[in-house]
Steps between C-alpha positions, in 0.01 A plus 500: 500500500791742571601473138152597377490780756833631378391471134179689580699773675738530201207519257337771719825697502533481128136604459543791741814620318320472164219703633739760649677515167178556312388765758839675470483494115150639520606783727820567289261532195283738690801711591606515126149608410503774755838620385364514143207698628728733671691568172173567326395743768839682479458516124150653546644747747775594253250542225282718722783735585636502143162608375499791755854589387411486135219751566750730650375455859758573768597182697705448808873561453594131495218415261610781276868370496378152400288643218798701388707190487232346284505798258877471481479128426236565232731753335782244511278244339411748214871574444587134489218429261620774282843355502356158398307666214817678385696168493217336310492788247876481459495123454223543238700770319801279498294204371361722221844617408634146478201403282557794276873420473425139430235600226763735351764231498258253338412760234858562430577134470209461257616804296854358495366155393293656235797702370711188495234306308508749223 
């Protein structure tokens, strides 16, 4: 009987540990969900203050500093996008130039071949 009692005790411990693990996982999931909610609320708060800033409303000093950082970052993005467009335009111009040179070389080769054929 002691063997069966020990076996029952081990089974109960395993079951309790599994239940504890499931409960811990559920709670961890709830924590992750709440952290996601907090990020959404923070984003909503930021959008609220940004809308006020965009309308020209005066905000607290710290909020104004953050909005100013956003404006600077937006300007940097515009400049970087302009640089990308310039690189693309230069690349397209080089490509068109090479295509024109190739076409001119092919035309010259055809003209030379035609002249030799005569």
